[in-house]
N, C-alpha and C positions, 0 to 999 in steps of 0.2 A: 504494500500500500504506500502511495506517495506521502511525503511528509514535508514539513517546513524545511526550506533550503534546497529542495529538489527542483530541477528544471524539467518541466513537462510541456505537453502541447495542449491546445484547446481545440476540441472537435465539436463542430455544430452539425447537426443533421436536420433534415426535414421530416415531416410527419411520416412519410413513406419509408423512412430509414435511410434515404440516400444522403451521401455527404453533401454538406452545404459549404463549409469553410474549415480550414485548419490553420491555426496560428502556431508557429514553431517557437521553441525556446522562451517559455514563460516561467518565471521563478515564483514558487510558493513562498509568500512572506508571512502568512498568518493562516491558522486553521482553528476553528472552534465548532461547537455544535450547530451554530446558526449560519456561519458563512466561511468561505475560503477567499483569501485575498491573493491575487497573483499580479506580478508586474512584468512588463516587457518593454523593450526599447528596440527600435529598428529591427523588428522581427518580420520574417517572411510570412505572408498570408497566402494560402492556396485556395482558389475558388473551385467549385465543382466542374467548371468548364475547362480547367487546366491552366487558366491564367493566374498570375500571382503578382504581388507587389510587396513592398516593405513599408511598415508603419512609419509615419513621419515624426511622431512625438512619443514620449514615454506615456504608457497607459497603466493605470492602476485598475484592476478588474475585480469586481465583487460578484461572487456566485453564491446563491443562497440555498440552504437545504430545504426550506419550507415555503419559498416564494417562487412564483412562476415568472420570474424575470431575472436578468443579470444586468449589471451596470458597469460600463466601461468609462473610466474617468481619464480624459486625455489632457495632459498638462501642456497647454499651448502658451504662446507668448502673452496673450491677452487674458489669461486665466484658465480655469478648468472648465472644459466642456464635457458633457456627459452623453453617452449613447446607450440607451436602454433597450434591450431586446426582450420581448415577451417570449418566454420559453419555459420548458420544464425545469424543476429543480435539478441541480447537477448530480452527476454520478462521477466518482473519482476512482481511477485505478492507477497502476504504475505507469501507464502510458500517457494518460491524458485526463483532463476534466471534460466531461461530455454532457451535452444537452440537446434537446429538440427545439429548434427555432420555429416559433409560430408567427413569423413574418412581421407582425405589428411592432413598430419601434417608436420611441420618443427621443428626439434630439433636444438636449437641454443646453442652453448657452450659458456663459459665465454669469450673466445677469439673472439666471434661473428662469428666464422666459423659455418656453418650450414650443416645439412643433411636432405634431403627430405625423409619422411617416408610414408609407406602405399599406394604407388602409385598403386600397384596391387589390394589392398582392394578397393580403390576408383573405379577402372575400373570394378571390379566384381559387386560391389554394384550399380554403375551407370547403369549397364546393367540389373541386377536382379530387382532393385527397380524402373527402368524406370525413371531415372532423366531426366527431360525435357531438351531440348536444351538450354532454358533460364537459368536453374540452372547450367548446365555445363559451359556456357559462363560466368556466374557470378563467379563461383568457379575459373575458369581459370584467369579471370581479377583480382580477389582479391588475388589469389596466387601470381601473379606478383607484385601487390602492396605491399604485405607483404614482399616479397624478397627485394624490393627497400627500404622499411622501415628498414629492418635489415641492409642492406648495407650502408644506410645513417645514421645509429645509432640514428634513431628517437626514442623518448620515446615510449615505456618503455625500449628500448634496451640501457639502461644507468644505471649502477649499483647504482649510487647516487640517481637517481629518484626512483628506486625500494626500496632502503633502506629508503627513506623519508616516503613512505607509510607503510613500516614495523615498523618504529619507531612510526608513528602515531597510528598504531594498538597496539603496546606495551603500549603507554600512555593511550589509551582507555581501555585496559584490566586492567591497574592499577587504573583507575578512575581519571586520571589527567585532 
């Protein structure tokens, strides 16, 4: 089982179990019963169509054991931006942290204003991949919970909180 200090990958799948994306070389910096925190910098991301790119800024990633979303906190020059993926709670093994991506996303700016993304993709995939009524209800419920979390500035929607984990990552990389 992976542990704090291990470098693993992040694997996202679609509902039909097909690969969606793989992030290489992500360091586990915190693990507890509620969440796992991973950090990566300039890591390669492979898409299901075979194309890839390298991330442009450091990212502090929060995956939750009981919430149907994960939150990627990107440390940009103008502050922390957040990309929230609606998806299953994570599964962790020695290879990767894994989850099913349910298409619907929220992009949160450093000002904490946000924009909902991929509503159309969610509707198309929900129909084409036959998301059950239960999955649709969970996604709707968790989507509303996530918006409340943003509005209430609950962690990790706090720049100091994100930077705490990024600093922890830098110390781990230096061997402190």
